[in-house]
C-alpha positions, -999 to +999 in steps of 0.1 A: +334-067-027+338-055-060+321-065-091+337-066-126+316-068-158+331-096-181+328-095-223+340-124-245+348-114-279+342-144-304+361-134-341+343-161-362+344-163-403+319-190-421+327-219-395+292-223-379+293-256-368+327-247-348+311-211-336+281-235-323+303-254-301+318-225-287+287-208-279+270-238-263+303-237-242+297-204-231+261-210-223+277-237-198+300-216-179+298-214-142+298-182-143+280-163-173+296-134-191+278-103-193+283-100-228+292-117-258+304-105-290+304-123-321+324-104-349+316-117-383+326-103-415+301-084-436+298-108-464+294-139-444+262-139-447+262-178-443+275-169-404+250-138-398+216-164-409+231-188-381+232-165-353+196-150-361+185-181-357+205-197-323+190-199-292+206-171-275+193-180-237+216-174-211+237-154-234+238-118-240+250-121-273+257-091-301+270-094-334+294-070-348+303-066-380+336-059-394+343-049-435+383-054-431+394-090-437+423-109-408+414-114-370+434-083-360+404-064-378+378-084-359+392-085-328+395-045-327+360-041-338+352-064-307+371-041-282+357-010-298+322-023-289+333-044-257+320-026-223+335-054-195+357-047-174+373-082-179+381-090-218+383-126-227+393-137-263+385-171-276+382-180-310+353-198-329+368-234-330+373-230-290+354-246-265+358-235-235+356-255-204+330-245-177+349-229-150+368-209-176+351-175-165+351-179-133+388-185-132+399-157-150 
């Protein structure tokens, strides 16, 4: 049996309420991600502060900063830092259903 490591990338910019719902949904997955990378703009102190206080239990959460505006730049930073064999991406306003990662 081959076991593959999973990474979820979540780009986020100043939408902490949406991000909180997304991260809570990732904590409820029937198969948890091996790592979750939230990519945040270097100027987005609100989101950085939120992540510093967020209960990361059940998540191997890492925060990556991006200096260039735009979702493509954020995704590229997340991809550069990802270590998983399987990479999944969700927006910060996404709320993945519990079997999402298991089905992937």
